[in-house]
Each structure stands twice: as C-alpha cells, then as structure tokens.
mmCIF file of the N, C-alpha and C atoms, coordinates in Angstrom:
data_MODEL
# 
_entry.id   MODEL 
# 
loop_
_atom_site.group_PDB 
_atom_site.id 
_atom_site.type_symbol 
_atom_site.label_atom_id 
_atom_site.label_alt_id 
_atom_site.label_comp_id 
_atom_site.label_asym_id 
_atom_site.label_entity_id 
_atom_site.label_seq_id 
_atom_site.pdbx_PDB_ins_code 
_atom_site.Cartn_x 
_atom_site.Cartn_y 
_atom_site.Cartn_z 
_atom_site.occupancy 
_atom_site.B_iso_or_equiv 
_atom_site.pdbx_formal_charge 
_atom_site.auth_seq_id 
_atom_site.auth_comp_id 
_atom_site.auth_asym_id 
_atom_site.auth_atom_id 
_atom_site.pdbx_PDB_model_num 
ATOM 1   N N  . UNK A 1 1  ? -49.690  -12.927 -32.593 1.00 0.00 ? 1  UNK A N  1 
ATOM 2   C CA . UNK A 1 1  ? -50.979  -13.494 -32.956 1.00 0.00 ? 1  UNK A CA 1 
ATOM 3   C C  . UNK A 1 1  ? -51.771  -12.415 -33.704 1.00 0.00 ? 1  UNK A C  1 
ATOM 4   N N  . UNK A 1 2  ? -52.406  -12.823 -34.740 1.00 0.00 ? 2  UNK A N  1 
ATOM 5   C CA . UNK A 1 2  ? -53.143  -11.856 -35.551 1.00 0.00 ? 2  UNK A CA 1 
ATOM 6   C C  . UNK A 1 2  ? -54.470  -11.502 -34.899 1.00 0.00 ? 2  UNK A C  1 
ATOM 7   N N  . UNK A 1 3  ? -55.060  -10.448 -35.377 1.00 0.00 ? 3  UNK A N  1 
ATOM 8   C CA . UNK A 1 3  ? -56.355  -10.012 -34.859 1.00 0.00 ? 3  UNK A CA 1 
ATOM 9   C C  . UNK A 1 3  ? -57.430  -11.065 -35.101 1.00 0.00 ? 3  UNK A C  1 
ATOM 10  N N  . UNK A 1 4  ? -57.366  -11.726 -36.231 1.00 0.00 ? 4  UNK A N  1 
ATOM 11  C CA . UNK A 1 4  ? -58.359  -12.760 -36.550 1.00 0.00 ? 4  UNK A CA 1 
ATOM 12  C C  . UNK A 1 4  ? -58.239  -13.923 -35.576 1.00 0.00 ? 4  UNK A C  1 
ATOM 13  N N  . UNK A 1 5  ? -57.021  -14.342 -35.289 1.00 0.00 ? 5  UNK A N  1 
ATOM 14  C CA . UNK A 1 5  ? -56.810  -15.453 -34.356 1.00 0.00 ? 5  UNK A CA 1 
ATOM 15  C C  . UNK A 1 5  ? -57.253  -15.066 -32.952 1.00 0.00 ? 5  UNK A C  1 
ATOM 16  N N  . UNK A 1 6  ? -56.941  -13.844 -32.539 1.00 0.00 ? 6  UNK A N  1 
ATOM 17  C CA . UNK A 1 6  ? -57.349  -13.377 -31.209 1.00 0.00 ? 6  UNK A CA 1 
ATOM 18  C C  . UNK A 1 6  ? -58.867  -13.323 -31.106 1.00 0.00 ? 6  UNK A C  1 
ATOM 19  N N  . UNK A 1 7  ? -59.505  -12.865 -32.157 1.00 0.00 ? 7  UNK A N  1 
ATOM 20  C CA . UNK A 1 7  ? -60.970  -12.813 -32.179 1.00 0.00 ? 7  UNK A CA 1 
ATOM 21  C C  . UNK A 1 7  ? -61.556  -14.217 -32.112 1.00 0.00 ? 7  UNK A C  1 
ATOM 22  N N  . UNK A 1 8  ? -60.964  -15.153 -32.840 1.00 0.00 ? 8  UNK A N  1 
ATOM 23  C CA . UNK A 1 8  ? -61.455  -16.535 -32.829 1.00 0.00 ? 8  UNK A CA 1 
ATOM 24  C C  . UNK A 1 8  ? -61.309  -17.155 -31.446 1.00 0.00 ? 8  UNK A C  1 
ATOM 25  N N  . UNK A 1 9  ? -60.184  -16.898 -30.785 1.00 0.00 ? 9  UNK A N  1 
ATOM 26  C CA . UNK A 1 9  ? -59.968  -17.425 -29.431 1.00 0.00 ? 9  UNK A CA 1 
ATOM 27  C C  . UNK A 1 9  ? -60.981  -16.821 -28.468 1.00 0.00 ? 9  UNK A C  1 
ATOM 28  N N  . UNK A 1 10 ? -61.216  -15.525 -28.567 1.00 0.00 ? 10 UNK A N  1 
ATOM 29  C CA . UNK A 1 10 ? -62.184  -14.858 -27.692 1.00 0.00 ? 10 UNK A CA 1 
ATOM 30  C C  . UNK A 1 10 ? -63.590  -15.394 -27.923 1.00 0.00 ? 10 UNK A C  1 
ATOM 31  N N  . UNK A 1 11 ? -63.947  -15.624 -29.175 1.00 0.00 ? 11 UNK A N  1 
ATOM 32  C CA . UNK A 1 11 ? -65.278  -16.158 -29.475 1.00 0.00 ? 11 UNK A CA 1 
ATOM 33  C C  . UNK A 1 11 ? -65.433  -17.573 -28.935 1.00 0.00 ? 11 UNK A C  1 
ATOM 34  N N  . UNK A 1 12 ? -64.394  -18.378 -29.072 1.00 0.00 ? 12 UNK A N  1 
ATOM 35  C CA . UNK A 1 12 ? -64.448  -19.754 -28.570 1.00 0.00 ? 12 UNK A CA 1 
ATOM 36  C C  . UNK A 1 12 ? -64.578  -19.754 -27.047 1.00 0.00 ? 12 UNK A C  1 
ATOM 37  N N  . UNK A 1 13 ? -63.859  -18.854 -26.389 1.00 0.00 ? 13 UNK A N  1 
ATOM 38  C CA . UNK A 1 13 ? -63.941  -18.757 -24.938 1.00 0.00 ? 13 UNK A CA 1 
ATOM 39  C C  . UNK A 1 13 ? -65.345  -18.315 -24.514 1.00 0.00 ? 13 UNK A C  1 
ATOM 40  N N  . UNK A 1 14 ? -65.902  -17.347 -25.195 1.00 0.00 ? 14 UNK A N  1 
ATOM 41  C CA . UNK A 1 14 ? -67.251  -16.882 -24.881 1.00 0.00 ? 14 UNK A CA 1 
ATOM 42  C C  . UNK A 1 14 ? -68.269  -17.996 -25.099 1.00 0.00 ? 14 UNK A C  1 
ATOM 43  N N  . UNK A 1 15 ? -68.080  -18.776 -26.153 1.00 0.00 ? 15 UNK A N  1 
ATOM 44  C CA . UNK A 1 15 ? -68.988  -19.894 -26.425 1.00 0.00 ? 15 UNK A CA 1 
ATOM 45  C C  . UNK A 1 15 ? -68.900  -20.929 -25.308 1.00 0.00 ? 15 UNK A C  1 
ATOM 46  N N  . UNK A 1 16 ? -67.682  -21.217 -24.849 1.00 0.00 ? 16 UNK A N  1 
ATOM 47  C CA . UNK A 1 16 ? -67.496  -22.188 -23.770 1.00 0.00 ? 16 UNK A CA 1 
ATOM 48  C C  . UNK A 1 16 ? -68.169  -21.707 -22.488 1.00 0.00 ? 16 UNK A C  1 
ATOM 49  N N  . UNK A 1 17 ? -67.991  -20.439 -22.164 1.00 0.00 ? 17 UNK A N  1 
ATOM 50  C CA . UNK A 1 17 ? -68.620  -19.869 -20.967 1.00 0.00 ? 17 UNK A CA 1 
ATOM 51  C C  . UNK A 1 17 ? -70.135  -19.953 -21.092 1.00 0.00 ? 17 UNK A C  1 
ATOM 52  N N  . UNK A 1 18 ? -70.659  -19.607 -22.249 1.00 0.00 ? 18 UNK A N  1 
ATOM 53  C CA . UNK A 1 18 ? -72.106  -19.646 -22.469 1.00 0.00 ? 18 UNK A CA 1 
ATOM 54  C C  . UNK A 1 18 ? -72.648  -21.071 -22.318 1.00 0.00 ? 18 UNK A C  1 
ATOM 55  N N  . UNK A 1 19 ? -71.968  -22.045 -22.904 1.00 0.00 ? 19 UNK A N  1 
ATOM 56  C CA . UNK A 1 19 ? -72.422  -23.436 -22.825 1.00 0.00 ? 19 UNK A CA 1 
ATOM 57  C C  . UNK A 1 19 ? -72.373  -23.945 -21.380 1.00 0.00 ? 19 UNK A C  1 
ATOM 58  N N  . UNK A 1 20 ? -71.353  -23.533 -20.637 1.00 0.00 ? 20 UNK A N  1 
ATOM 59  C CA . UNK A 1 20 ? -71.250  -23.923 -19.229 1.00 0.00 ? 20 UNK A CA 1 
ATOM 60  C C  . UNK A 1 20 ? -72.403  -23.334 -18.425 1.00 0.00 ? 20 UNK A C  1 
ATOM 61  N N  . UNK A 1 21 ? -72.695  -22.070 -18.646 1.00 0.00 ? 21 UNK A N  1 
ATOM 62  C CA . UNK A 1 21 ? -73.807  -21.427 -17.944 1.00 0.00 ? 21 UNK A CA 1 
ATOM 63  C C  . UNK A 1 21 ? -75.131  -22.087 -18.300 1.00 0.00 ? 21 UNK A C  1 
ATOM 64  N N  . UNK A 1 22 ? -75.304  -22.421 -19.558 1.00 0.00 ? 22 UNK A N  1 
ATOM 65  C CA . UNK A 1 22 ? -76.530  -23.081 -19.999 1.00 0.00 ? 22 UNK A CA 1 
ATOM 66  C C  . UNK A 1 22 ? -76.682  -24.446 -19.333 1.00 0.00 ? 22 UNK A C  1 
ATOM 67  N N  . UNK A 1 23 ? -75.599  -25.191 -19.244 1.00 0.00 ? 23 UNK A N  1 
ATOM 68  C CA . UNK A 1 23 ? -75.643  -26.500 -18.587 1.00 0.00 ? 23 UNK A CA 1 
ATOM 69  C C  . UNK A 1 23 ? -76.009  -26.352 -17.115 1.00 0.00 ? 23 UNK A C  1 
ATOM 70  N N  . UNK A 1 24 ? -75.490  -25.319 -16.462 1.00 0.00 ? 24 UNK A N  1 
ATOM 71  C CA . UNK A 1 24 ? -75.806  -25.096 -15.052 1.00 0.00 ? 24 UNK A CA 1 
ATOM 72  C C  . UNK A 1 24 ? -77.281  -24.741 -14.871 1.00 0.00 ? 24 UNK A C  1 
ATOM 73  N N  . UNK A 1 25 ? -77.815  -23.918 -15.754 1.00 0.00 ? 25 UNK A N  1 
ATOM 74  C CA . UNK A 1 25 ? -79.231  -23.539 -15.674 1.00 0.00 ? 25 UNK A CA 1 
ATOM 75  C C  . UNK A 1 25 ? -80.118  -24.759 -15.897 1.00 0.00 ? 25 UNK A C  1 
ATOM 76  N N  . UNK A 1 26 ? -79.762  -25.599 -16.867 1.00 0.00 ? 26 UNK A N  1 
ATOM 77  C CA . UNK A 1 26 ? -80.546  -26.810 -17.130 1.00 0.00 ? 26 UNK A CA 1 
ATOM 78  C C  . UNK A 1 26 ? -80.527  -27.739 -15.923 1.00 0.00 ? 26 UNK A C  1 
ATOM 79  N N  . UNK A 1 27 ? -79.363  -27.925 -15.312 1.00 0.00 ? 27 UNK A N  1 
ATOM 80  C CA . UNK A 1 27 ? -79.254  -28.807 -14.148 1.00 0.00 ? 27 UNK A CA 1 
ATOM 81  C C  . UNK A 1 27 ? -80.068  -28.253 -12.984 1.00 0.00 ? 27 UNK A C  1 
ATOM 82  N N  . UNK A 1 28 ? -80.020  -26.944 -12.766 1.00 0.00 ? 28 UNK A N  1 
ATOM 83  C CA . UNK A 1 28 ? -80.806  -26.328 -11.697 1.00 0.00 ? 28 UNK A CA 1 
ATOM 84  C C  . UNK A 1 28 ? -82.295  -26.532 -11.962 1.00 0.00 ? 28 UNK A C  1 
ATOM 85  N N  . UNK A 1 29 ? -82.714  -26.402 -13.220 1.00 0.00 ? 29 UNK A N  1 
ATOM 86  C CA . UNK A 1 29 ? -84.121  -26.618 -13.568 1.00 0.00 ? 29 UNK A CA 1 
ATOM 87  C C  . UNK A 1 29 ? -84.527  -28.066 -13.276 1.00 0.00 ? 29 UNK A C  1 
ATOM 88  N N  . UNK A 1 30 ? -83.664  -29.021 -13.632 1.00 0.00 ? 30 UNK A N  1 
ATOM 89  C CA . UNK A 1 30 ? -83.945  -30.432 -13.343 1.00 0.00 ? 30 UNK A CA 1 
ATOM 90  C C  . UNK A 1 30 ? -84.092  -30.655 -11.843 1.00 0.00 ? 30 UNK A C  1 
ATOM 91  N N  . UNK A 1 31 ? -83.216  -30.045 -11.056 1.00 0.00 ? 31 UNK A N  1 
ATOM 92  C CA . UNK A 1 31 ? -83.284  -30.206 -9.607  1.00 0.00 ? 31 UNK A CA 1 
ATOM 93  C C  . UNK A 1 31 ? -84.564  -29.587 -9.049  1.00 0.00 ? 31 UNK A C  1 
ATOM 94  N N  . UNK A 1 32 ? -84.947  -28.413 -9.558  1.00 0.00 ? 32 UNK A N  1 
ATOM 95  C CA . UNK A 1 32 ? -86.188  -27.769 -9.124  1.00 0.00 ? 32 UNK A CA 1 
ATOM 96  C C  . UNK A 1 32 ? -87.402  -28.635 -9.456  1.00 0.00 ? 32 UNK A C  1 
ATOM 97  N N  . UNK A 1 33 ? -87.428  -29.189 -10.661 1.00 0.00 ? 33 UNK A N  1 
ATOM 98  C CA . UNK A 1 33 ? -88.549  -30.038 -11.065 1.00 0.00 ? 33 UNK A CA 1 
ATOM 99  C C  . UNK A 1 33 ? -88.602  -31.307 -10.218 1.00 0.00 ? 33 UNK A C  1 
ATOM 100 N N  . UNK A 1 34 ? -87.457  -31.845 -9.865  1.00 0.00 ? 34 UNK A N  1 
ATOM 101 C CA . UNK A 1 34 ? -87.402  -33.028 -9.014  1.00 0.00 ? 34 UNK A CA 1 
ATOM 102 C C  . UNK A 1 34 ? -87.970  -32.709 -7.630  1.00 0.00 ? 34 UNK A C  1 
ATOM 103 N N  . UNK A 1 35 ? -87.609  -31.555 -7.087  1.00 0.00 ? 35 UNK A N  1 
ATOM 104 C CA . UNK A 1 35 ? -88.128  -31.142 -5.785  1.00 0.00 ? 35 UNK A CA 1 
ATOM 105 C C  . UNK A 1 35 ? -89.639  -30.947 -5.847  1.00 0.00 ? 35 UNK A C  1 
ATOM 106 N N  . UNK A 1 36 ? -90.123  -30.311 -6.893  1.00 0.00 ? 36 UNK A N  1 
ATOM 107 C CA . UNK A 1 36 ? -91.566  -30.113 -7.056  1.00 0.00 ? 36 UNK A CA 1 
ATOM 108 C C  . UNK A 1 36 ? -92.278  -31.456 -7.143  1.00 0.00 ? 36 UNK A C  1 
ATOM 109 N N  . UNK A 1 37 ? -91.700  -32.390 -7.865  1.00 0.00 ? 37 UNK A N  1 
ATOM 110 C CA . UNK A 1 37 ? -92.288  -33.720 -7.993  1.00 0.00 ? 37 UNK A CA 1 
ATOM 111 C C  . UNK A 1 37 ? -92.357  -34.419 -6.638  1.00 0.00 ? 37 UNK A C  1 
ATOM 112 N N  . UNK A 1 38 ? -91.273  -34.328 -5.865  1.00 0.00 ? 38 UNK A N  1 
ATOM 113 C CA . UNK A 1 38 ? -91.263  -34.957 -4.538  1.00 0.00 ? 38 UNK A CA 1 
ATOM 114 C C  . UNK A 1 38 ? -92.318  -34.334 -3.634  1.00 0.00 ? 38 UNK A C  1 
ATOM 115 N N  . UNK A 1 39 ? -92.440  -33.011 -3.663  1.00 0.00 ? 39 UNK A N  1 
ATOM 116 C CA . UNK A 1 39 ? -93.430  -32.339 -2.826  1.00 0.00 ? 39 UNK A CA 1 
ATOM 117 C C  . UNK A 1 39 ? -94.850  -32.693 -3.253  1.00 0.00 ? 39 UNK A C  1 
ATOM 118 N N  . UNK A 1 40 ? -95.088  -32.774 -4.553  1.00 0.00 ? 40 UNK A N  1 
ATOM 119 C CA . UNK A 1 40 ? -96.409  -33.135 -5.061  1.00 0.00 ? 40 UNK A CA 1 
ATOM 120 C C  . UNK A 1 40 ? -96.793  -34.536 -4.612  1.00 0.00 ? 40 UNK A C  1 
ATOM 121 N N  . UNK A 1 41 ? -95.858  -35.476 -4.712  1.00 0.00 ? 41 UNK A N  1 
ATOM 122 C CA . UNK A 1 41 ? -96.130  -36.846 -4.275  1.00 0.00 ? 41 UNK A CA 1 
ATOM 123 C C  . UNK A 1 41 ? -96.410  -36.898 -2.781  1.00 0.00 ? 41 UNK A C  1 
ATOM 124 N N  . UNK A 1 42 ? -95.664  -36.140 -1.993  1.00 0.00 ? 42 UNK A N  1 
ATOM 125 C CA . UNK A 1 42 ? -95.862  -36.132 -0.545  1.00 0.00 ? 42 UNK A CA 1 
ATOM 126 C C  . UNK A 1 42 ? -97.233  -35.571 -0.185  1.00 0.00 ? 42 UNK A C  1 
ATOM 127 N N  . UNK A 1 43 ? -97.646  -34.518 -0.878  1.00 0.00 ? 43 UNK A N  1 
ATOM 128 C CA . UNK A 1 43 ? -98.947  -33.904 -0.598  1.00 0.00 ? 43 UNK A CA 1 
ATOM 129 C C  . UNK A 1 43 ? -100.077 -34.846 -0.993  1.00 0.00 ? 43 UNK A C  1 
ATOM 130 N N  . UNK A 1 44 ? -99.954  -35.505 -2.136  1.00 0.00 ? 44 UNK A N  1 
ATOM 131 C CA . UNK A 1 44 ? -101.016 -36.384 -2.615  1.00 0.00 ? 44 UNK A CA 1 
ATOM 132 C C  . UNK A 1 44 ? -101.137 -37.642 -1.768  1.00 0.00 ? 44 UNK A C  1 
ATOM 133 N N  . UNK A 1 45 ? -100.045 -38.112 -1.196  1.00 0.00 ? 45 UNK A N  1 
ATOM 134 C CA . UNK A 1 45 ? -100.104 -39.351 -0.429  1.00 0.00 ? 45 UNK A CA 1 
ATOM 135 C C  . UNK A 1 45 ? -100.398 -39.112 1.048   1.00 0.00 ? 45 UNK A C  1 
ATOM 136 N N  . UNK A 1 46 ? -100.405 -37.869 1.474   1.00 0.00 ? 46 UNK A N  1 
ATOM 137 C CA . UNK A 1 46 ? -100.669 -37.572 2.879   1.00 0.00 ? 46 UNK A CA 1 
ATOM 138 C C  . UNK A 1 46 ? -102.143 -37.824 3.196   1.00 0.00 ? 46 UNK A C  1 
ATOM 139 N N  . UNK A 1 47 ? -102.415 -38.414 4.351   1.00 0.00 ? 47 UNK A N  1 
ATOM 140 C CA . UNK A 1 47 ? -103.818 -38.630 4.726   1.00 0.00 ? 47 UNK A CA 1 
ATOM 141 C C  . UNK A 1 47 ? -104.490 -37.304 5.093   1.00 0.00 ? 47 UNK A C  1 
ATOM 142 N N  . UNK A 1 48 ? -105.806 -37.275 4.978   1.00 0.00 ? 48 UNK A N  1 
ATOM 143 C CA . UNK A 1 48 ? -106.553 -36.082 5.354   1.00 0.00 ? 48 UNK A CA 1 
ATOM 144 C C  . UNK A 1 48 ? -106.446 -35.894 6.864   1.00 0.00 ? 48 UNK A C  1 
ATOM 145 N N  . UNK A 1 49 ? -106.382 -34.643 7.329   1.00 0.00 ? 49 UNK A N  1 
ATOM 146 C CA . UNK A 1 49 ? -106.340 -34.407 8.771   1.00 0.00 ? 49 UNK A CA 1 
ATOM 147 C C  . UNK A 1 49 ? -107.600 -34.967 9.429   1.00 0.00 ? 49 UNK A C  1 
ATOM 148 N N  . UNK A 1 50 ? -107.468 -35.386 10.670  1.00 0.00 ? 50 UNK A N  1 
ATOM 149 C CA . UNK A 1 50 ? -108.602 -35.978 11.378  1.00 0.00 ? 50 UNK A CA 1 
ATOM 150 C C  . UNK A 1 50 ? -109.748 -34.973 11.443  1.00 0.00 ? 50 UNK A C  1 
ATOM 151 N N  . UNK A 1 51 ? -110.921 -35.425 11.070  1.00 0.00 ? 51 UNK A N  1 
ATOM 152 C CA . UNK A 1 51 ? -112.100 -34.577 11.096  1.00 0.00 ? 51 UNK A CA 1 
ATOM 153 C C  . UNK A 1 51 ? -112.286 -33.732 9.845   1.00 0.00 ? 51 UNK A C  1 
ATOM 154 N N  . UNK A 1 52 ? -111.446 -33.929 8.850   1.00 0.00 ? 52 UNK A N  1 
ATOM 155 C CA . UNK A 1 52 ? -111.562 -33.110 7.639   1.00 0.00 ? 52 UNK A CA 1 
ATOM 156 C C  . UNK A 1 52 ? -111.517 -33.970 6.394   1.00 0.00 ? 52 UNK A C  1 
ATOM 157 N N  . UNK A 1 53 ? -112.454 -33.775 5.502   1.00 0.00 ? 53 UNK A N  1 
ATOM 158 C CA . UNK A 1 53 ? -112.382 -34.343 4.174   1.00 0.00 ? 53 UNK A CA 1 
ATOM 159 C C  . UNK A 1 53 ? -112.777 -35.793 4.022   1.00 0.00 ? 53 UNK A C  1 
ATOM 160 N N  . UNK A 1 54 ? -113.213 -36.454 5.081   1.00 0.00 ? 54 UNK A N  1 
ATOM 161 C CA . UNK A 1 54 ? -113.550 -37.864 4.936   1.00 0.00 ? 54 UNK A CA 1 
ATOM 162 C C  . UNK A 1 54 ? -115.033 -38.087 4.687   1.00 0.00 ? 54 UNK A C  1 
ATOM 163 N N  . UNK A 1 55 ? -115.862 -37.157 5.136   1.00 0.00 ? 55 UNK A N  1 
ATOM 164 C CA . UNK A 1 55 ? -117.301 -37.284 4.882   1.00 0.00 ? 55 UNK A CA 1 
ATOM 165 C C  . UNK A 1 55 ? -117.945 -35.903 4.867   1.00 0.00 ? 55 UNK A C  1 
ATOM 166 N N  . UNK A 1 56 ? -119.139 -35.828 4.313   1.00 0.00 ? 56 UNK A N  1 
ATOM 167 C CA . UNK A 1 56 ? -119.860 -34.568 4.192   1.00 0.00 ? 56 UNK A CA 1 
ATOM 168 C C  . UNK A 1 56 ? -120.681 -34.342 5.446   1.00 0.00 ? 56 UNK A C  1 
ATOM 169 N N  . UNK A 1 57 ? -120.585 -33.133 6.005   1.00 0.00 ? 57 UNK A N  1 
ATOM 170 C CA . UNK A 1 57 ? -121.365 -32.768 7.186   1.00 0.00 ? 57 UNK A CA 1 
ATOM 171 C C  . UNK A 1 57 ? -122.708 -32.223 6.709   1.00 0.00 ? 57 UNK A C  1 
ATOM 172 N N  . UNK A 1 58 ? -123.768 -33.013 6.884   1.00 0.00 ? 58 UNK A N  1 
ATOM 173 C CA . UNK A 1 58 ? -125.092 -32.614 6.403   1.00 0.00 ? 58 UNK A CA 1 
ATOM 174 C C  . UNK A 1 58 ? -125.840 -31.777 7.435   1.00 0.00 ? 58 UNK A C  1 
ATOM 175 N N  . UNK A 1 59 ? -125.254 -31.574 8.599   1.00 0.00 ? 59 UNK A N  1 
ATOM 176 C CA . UNK A 1 59 ? -125.934 -30.815 9.645   1.00 0.00 ? 59 UNK A CA 1 
ATOM 177 C C  . UNK A 1 59 ? -125.828 -29.310 9.422   1.00 0.00 ? 59 UNK A C  1 
ATOM 178 N N  . UNK A 1 60 ? -124.942 -28.873 8.576   1.00 0.00 ? 60 UNK A N  1 
ATOM 179 C CA . UNK A 1 60 ? -124.700 -27.440 8.409   1.00 0.00 ? 60 UNK A CA 1 
ATOM 180 C C  . UNK A 1 60 ? -125.837 -26.751 7.706   1.00 0.00 ? 60 UNK A C  1 
# 
C-alpha cells in the first residue's frame, strides 16, 4: 500500500472517530436538556409549601 493510500485510510478513520464522538456529545447534550426541562416543569408545577407564598403578611 502506498503512503498516499495509507494516509487516506488514516484520515478516513480519524474522521469516523471524530464524527462518532460528535454524535455522542450531541446525544448527551439532548439528554441533559431533557432532564433540565423535566426538572423545570416539576418545579413550576409544584405547589407552594404550606404557609409560604400564598398571601402577603402585613403584620411584619
């Protein structure tokens, strides 16, 4: 195999590895954003703790 062919094979392999790593990073980012979205929805839909946030205390 010539040097040019070996270089081309090595470059193609490096490109494949890079694309695989990029796909993994993108998927991890999607999963992180999904988790953040779920947590945000849970926090926003949670009721206020008893005695907090439902009315203003004017006695203070």
